[in-house]
C-alpha positions as CSV (number, residue, x, y, z in Angstrom):
1,M,29.5,10.8,-38.9
2,L,27.6,14.0,-39.6
3,I,24.8,15.3,-37.4
4,G,22.0,14.2,-39.8
5,D,23.2,10.6,-39.8
6,V,23.6,10.6,-36.0
7,A,20.0,11.9,-35.7
8,R,18.7,9.1,-37.9
9,R,20.6,6.4,-36.1
10,S,20.0,7.6,-32.5
11,G,16.5,8.9,-32.8
12,V,17.6,12.2,-31.2
13,S,16.7,15.2,-33.3
14,A,19.4,17.4,-34.8
15,R,18.1,20.3,-32.8
16,M,18.5,18.3,-29.5
17,L,22.0,17.3,-30.5
18,R,22.9,20.9,-31.0
19,H,21.4,21.6,-27.6
20,Y,23.6,18.9,-26.1
21,D,26.6,20.5,-27.7
22,S,25.7,23.9,-26.3
23,L,25.4,22.4,-22.8
24,G,28.7,20.5,-23.2
25,L,27.0,17.2,-22.9
26,V,28.1,15.9,-26.2
27,R,30.7,17.9,-28.1
28,P,31.5,16.4,-31.5
29,T,35.1,15.1,-31.7
30,G,35.8,16.7,-35.0
31,R,34.7,19.0,-37.7
32,T,34.7,18.5,-41.5
33,E,36.7,20.9,-43.8
34,A,33.3,22.6,-44.3
35,G,32.9,23.1,-40.6
36,Y,30.2,20.6,-40.0
37,R,30.0,18.6,-36.8
38,E,31.5,15.2,-37.0
39,Y,30.7,12.6,-34.4
40,S,32.9,9.7,-33.5
41,S,31.7,6.2,-32.3
42,E,32.5,7.3,-28.7
43,D,30.3,10.4,-29.1
44,I,27.5,8.3,-30.4
45,R,27.9,5.9,-27.4
46,R,27.7,9.0,-25.1
47,I,24.5,10.0,-26.7
48,F,22.9,6.6,-26.0
49,H,24.1,6.9,-22.4
50,I,22.5,10.3,-22.1
51,E,19.2,9.1,-23.5
52,S,19.3,6.1,-21.1
53,L,19.7,8.3,-18.1
54,R,17.0,10.7,-19.3
55,S,14.6,7.8,-19.6
56,L,15.0,7.4,-15.8
57,G,13.7,10.9,-15.3
58,L,17.1,12.6,-14.8
59,S,17.4,16.2,-15.8
60,L,20.2,17.2,-18.3
61,R,22.1,18.8,-15.4
62,D,22.0,15.5,-13.4
63,V,22.9,13.6,-16.6
64,G,26.0,15.7,-17.0
65,R,26.9,15.2,-13.3
66,A,26.4,11.5,-13.7
67,L,28.7,11.1,-16.8
68,D,31.4,13.6,-15.8
69,G,31.5,13.7,-12.0
70,P,34.1,11.2,-10.9
71,A,32.9,11.2,-7.3
72,F,29.2,11.1,-8.3
73,A,27.2,8.5,-6.3
74,P,24.0,7.4,-7.9
75,A,22.3,5.9,-4.9
76,Q,21.0,9.3,-3.5
77,L,19.9,10.4,-6.9
78,V,18.0,7.2,-7.5
79,D,16.3,7.6,-4.1
80,D,15.3,11.1,-5.1
81,L,13.9,9.8,-8.4
82,I,11.9,7.2,-6.6
83,R,10.4,9.8,-4.3
84,Q,9.7,12.2,-7.1
85,T,8.0,9.4,-9.2
86,R,5.9,8.4,-6.3
87,E,4.8,12.0,-5.8
88,R,4.0,12.3,-9.5
89,I,2.0,9.0,-9.5
90,A,0.1,10.2,-6.5
91,A,-0.7,13.5,-8.2
92,E,-1.7,11.8,-11.4
93,T,-3.9,9.3,-9.4
94,E,-5.6,12.2,-7.7
95,L,-6.2,13.8,-11.0
96,L,-7.6,10.6,-12.4
97,T,-9.9,10.1,-9.5
98,R,-11.2,13.7,-9.8
99,L,-11.8,13.2,-13.6
100,R,-13.7,10.0,-12.9
101,R,-15.9,11.7,-10.4
102,I,-16.7,14.5,-12.7
103,G,-17.5,11.9,-15.4
104,A,-19.8,10.1,-13.0
105,A,-21.8,13.2,-12.4
106,E,-22.7,13.2,-16.1
107,P,-22.3,16.9,-16.7
108,A,-24.4,18.4,-19.4
109,G,-22.1,21.3,-20.0
110,W,-19.0,23.1,-18.8
111,E,-21.0,24.9,-16.2
112,D,-21.9,21.6,-14.6
113,V,-18.2,20.6,-14.7
114,L,-17.1,23.8,-13.0
115,Q,-19.7,23.4,-10.3
116,T,-18.7,19.8,-9.7
117,V,-15.1,20.8,-9.4
118,A,-16.0,23.5,-7.0
119,L,-18.0,21.1,-4.9
120,L,-15.1,18.5,-4.8
121,Q,-12.7,21.3,-3.8
122,A,-15.1,22.3,-1.0
123,L,-15.4,18.8,0.3
124,G,-11.6,18.7,0.6
125,S,-11.4,22.2,2.2
126,E,-9.5,22.7,5.5
127,S,-12.6,24.7,6.7
128,A,-15.2,22.5,8.5
129,G,-17.9,25.0,7.6
130,K,-17.1,24.8,3.9
131,R,-17.1,21.0,4.0
132,Q,-20.5,21.0,5.7
133,R,-22.0,23.4,3.3
134,A,-20.7,21.4,0.4
135,A,-22.3,18.2,1.8
136,L,-25.6,20.0,2.2
137,S,-25.4,21.6,-1.2
138,S,-24.7,18.3,-2.9
139,V,-28.3,17.4,-2.2
140,E,-29.9,20.7,-3.0
141,G,-27.8,21.7,-6.0
142,V,-25.4,19.9,-8.3
143,P,-25.2,16.3,-6.8
144,A,-21.7,15.3,-5.6
145,P,-20.4,12.0,-7.1
146,V,-21.2,9.3,-4.5
147,E,-17.5,8.2,-4.5
148,A,-16.5,11.6,-3.3
149,L,-19.2,11.6,-0.6
150,V,-18.2,8.2,0.7
151,E,-14.5,9.1,0.8
152,A,-15.3,12.3,2.6
153,A,-17.6,10.5,5.1
154,L,-15.0,7.9,5.9
155,S,-12.3,10.4,6.6
156,E,-14.3,13.2,8.3
157,T,-13.4,13.9,12.0
158,D,-15.7,16.9,12.6
159,P,-19.0,15.4,14.0
160,N,-21.2,18.1,12.4
161,V,-19.7,17.7,9.0
162,A,-19.8,13.9,9.4
163,G,-23.5,14.1,10.1
164,A,-24.1,16.3,7.0
165,L,-22.2,13.8,4.9
166,R,-24.1,10.8,6.2
167,W,-27.4,12.7,5.4
168,A,-26.2,13.4,2.0
169,L,-25.3,9.9,1.4
170,A,-28.7,8.7,2.6
171,Q,-30.3,11.1,0.2
172,S,-28.3,10.0,-2.8
173,G,-29.6,6.4,-2.7
174,D,-27.8,3.2,-2.2
175,G,-25.0,3.7,-4.7
176,G,-22.4,4.2,-2.1
177,L,-23.1,1.0,-0.2
178,A,-20.4,-1.1,-2.0
179,L,-17.7,1.5,-1.0
180,L,-19.1,1.7,2.5
181,A,-18.9,-2.1,2.8
182,E,-15.2,-1.9,2.0
183,G,-14.9,0.6,4.8
184,L,-16.2,-2.0,7.3
185,G,-13.0,-4.0,6.6
186,A,-10.7,-1.0,6.7
187,P,-7.5,-1.4,8.9
188,V,-8.3,1.8,10.8
189,A,-10.9,1.5,13.5
190,E,-12.3,5.0,13.1
191,V,-12.9,4.3,9.4
192,R,-14.8,1.2,10.2
193,K,-16.9,3.1,12.7
194,R,-17.7,5.9,10.2
195,A,-18.6,3.3,7.6
196,V,-21.2,1.5,9.8
197,Q,-22.6,4.8,10.9
198,A,-23.1,5.9,7.4
199,I,-24.7,2.6,6.4
200,A,-27.1,2.9,9.4
201,E,-28.6,6.0,8.0
202,I,-29.3,4.5,4.5
203,P,-32.9,3.3,4.7
204,Y,-32.8,0.6,2.0
205,G,-32.9,-3.2,2.0
206,D,-29.4,-3.6,0.9
207,A,-28.2,-1.4,3.8
208,T,-30.1,-3.7,6.2
209,A,-28.4,-6.7,4.7
210,L,-25.0,-5.1,5.2
211,L,-25.9,-4.3,8.8
212,R,-26.9,-7.9,9.4
213,D,-23.5,-9.0,8.1
214,A,-21.8,-6.4,10.4
215,L,-23.3,-8.2,13.4
216,V,-20.4,-10.8,13.1
217,N,-17.8,-8.2,12.2
218,P,-14.5,-8.7,14.2
219,D,-14.8,-5.1,15.4
220,I,-17.1,-5.0,18.5
221,V,-17.8,-1.3,17.9
222,V,-19.1,-2.1,14.4
223,R,-21.3,-4.9,15.8
224,R,-22.8,-2.5,18.4
225,Y,-23.6,0.2,15.9
226,A,-25.1,-2.4,13.5
227,A,-27.3,-3.8,16.3
228,L,-28.6,-0.4,17.3
229,A,-29.6,0.3,13.8
230,L,-31.1,-3.1,13.2
231,G,-33.1,-2.8,16.4
232,A,-34.7,0.4,15.2
233,R,-35.5,-1.5,12.0
234,G,-37.2,-4.3,13.8
235,V,-34.6,-7.0,13.0
236,A,-34.5,-9.7,15.6
237,D,-30.9,-10.7,14.9
238,A,-29.8,-7.7,16.8
239,V,-31.2,-8.9,20.2
240,P,-28.1,-10.8,21.5
241,T,-25.7,-7.9,20.8
242,L,-28.2,-5.4,22.3
243,V,-28.5,-7.5,25.5
244,D,-24.7,-7.7,25.7
245,M,-24.6,-3.9,25.4
246,V,-26.9,-3.6,28.4
247,V,-24.8,-5.9,30.5
248,E,-21.5,-4.2,29.4
249,E,-23.0,-0.7,30.0
250,T,-22.1,0.4,26.5
251,N,-24.8,2.7,25.1
252,D,-27.0,0.6,27.3
253,V,-29.8,3.2,27.4
254,D,-30.0,3.2,23.5
255,A,-29.7,-0.6,23.5
256,A,-32.6,-0.9,26.0
257,D,-34.6,1.4,23.8
258,A,-33.9,-0.7,20.7
259,L,-35.0,-3.8,22.6
260,S,-38.2,-2.0,23.6
261,T,-38.9,-1.2,19.9
262,L,-38.3,-4.9,19.0
263,A,-40.6,-6.0,21.8
264,G,-43.5,-4.4,19.9
265,D,-43.8,-7.9,18.4
266,P,-45.5,-10.1,21.1
267,V,-43.6,-13.2,20.1
268,L,-40.3,-11.4,20.1
269,A,-41.1,-9.7,23.4
270,D,-41.1,-13.0,25.2
271,Q,-37.9,-14.1,23.5
272,I,-36.2,-10.8,24.6
273,A,-37.5,-11.1,28.1
274,A,-36.2,-14.7,28.3
275,R,-32.8,-13.6,27.2
276,L,-32.6,-10.8,29.8
277,V,-33.8,-13.2,32.5
278,G,-31.1,-15.7,31.4
279,R,-28.4,-13.1,31.8
280,L,-29.8,-12.1,35.2
281,A,-29.4,-15.7,36.3
282,G,-25.8,-15.8,35.3
283,S,-23.5,-16.3,38.3
284,T,-20.8,-14.0,36.8
285,V,-23.0,-11.0,36.1
286,E,-22.1,-8.0,38.4
287,S,-24.6,-6.3,40.6
288,S,-24.7,-3.2,38.5
289,A,-25.3,-5.2,35.3
290,R,-28.3,-7.0,37.0
291,R,-29.8,-3.6,37.9
292,R,-29.5,-2.5,34.2
293,L,-31.0,-5.8,33.0
294,T,-33.9,-5.3,35.5
295,Q,-34.5,-1.8,34.1
296,A,-34.4,-3.1,30.6
297,L,-37.3,-5.4,31.4
298,A,-39.5,-2.4,32.3
299,D,-40.3,-1.8,28.6
300,I,-40.7,-5.4,27.6
301,P,-44.4,-6.4,27.7
302,G,-45.6,-10.0,28.1
303,I,-46.0,-12.8,30.6
304,T,-42.3,-13.7,30.7
305,S,-41.3,-10.2,31.6
306,A,-44.1,-9.9,34.2
307,R,-43.1,-13.2,35.9
308,A,-39.4,-12.2,36.0
309,L,-40.2,-8.9,37.6
310,A,-42.4,-10.5,40.2
311,D,-39.5,-12.8,41.1
312,L,-37.0,-10.0,41.1
313,A,-39.1,-8.0,43.5
314,H,-37.8,-10.5,46.1
315,D,-34.2,-10.4,44.9
316,E,-31.4,-10.5,47.4
317,D,-30.0,-7.3,45.8
318,R,-32.1,-4.6,47.4
319,V,-31.7,-2.1,44.6
320,V,-32.8,-4.9,42.1
321,A,-35.8,-5.7,44.3
322,L,-36.8,-2.1,44.6
323,T,-36.4,-1.5,40.9
324,A,-38.6,-4.5,40.0
325,T,-41.2,-3.5,42.6
326,Y,-41.4,0.1,41.2
327,I,-41.8,-1.3,37.7
328,L,-44.5,-3.6,38.7
329,R,-46.3,-0.7,40.5
330,L,-46.2,1.4,37.3
331,R,-47.6,-1.5,35.3
332,H,-50.5,-2.0,37.7
333,A,-51.3,1.7,38.1
334,P,-54.8,2.6,36.9
């Protein structure tokens, strides 16, 4: 069979068949009297074998080794192909993500495209200073796609850069909340922590709803950050977690401040005082925790708090009694 017929039957161009011949991959078995290449059925079968191996991503050199090397073991080569394919997919996925983010920025012209690309590159820089400047400039200049800001915020380890990214997210609106909500369920504890910290700085109703849901998150760190943020927003649901934080001496000063803020509501003030008193009465509460609970009562107004402090002024624990007495003296000072 002549080269033109082989090309039509195999789908391999005559030019490529000549290239195979020059490489020694497929040498036609014979020649016509006029000197034209003539392929046998075995030659054609080999062509199909070559194309099958090329479809797996093998180079022509590896194809030759696979077909002609008697000791050739395919397992290692297949493993290499799997690795290379994964790397290629990762690179293509990264490119697709970058293109989607550029599209989300709705560039008006190529200048906007180039500025967005530069901003995305800066957010991924190894320099913390560049990442921080990129986060700040995303608010003042060309806005960064919210997806990029969320991804950067969830992966950032430098506290200064992380703060700038959370600020930038807060300024960008609530568009990143869905992605941050996914971060609350991430398998890595640090990512969950960064997600709730970012949500806490977004001053919108949907963010508050997410923080309410976070109060029952399996991660205690997430619950505590959510409680502190909700306390500052006047959400009563945070009270139980905040009281637990005082008892457990975990950000207890911030938790007491949040309880004080919530106690600005007189009805809620008595409820908070009652919960603090209830924990004080617990038989398993350590002495140091009782002292912190007494101190927390200092900024809780109302009758319940006042009565509790009057009782605590006669507590068996001398430090608790002195603390309560001092608080009462301050309250009654002219």
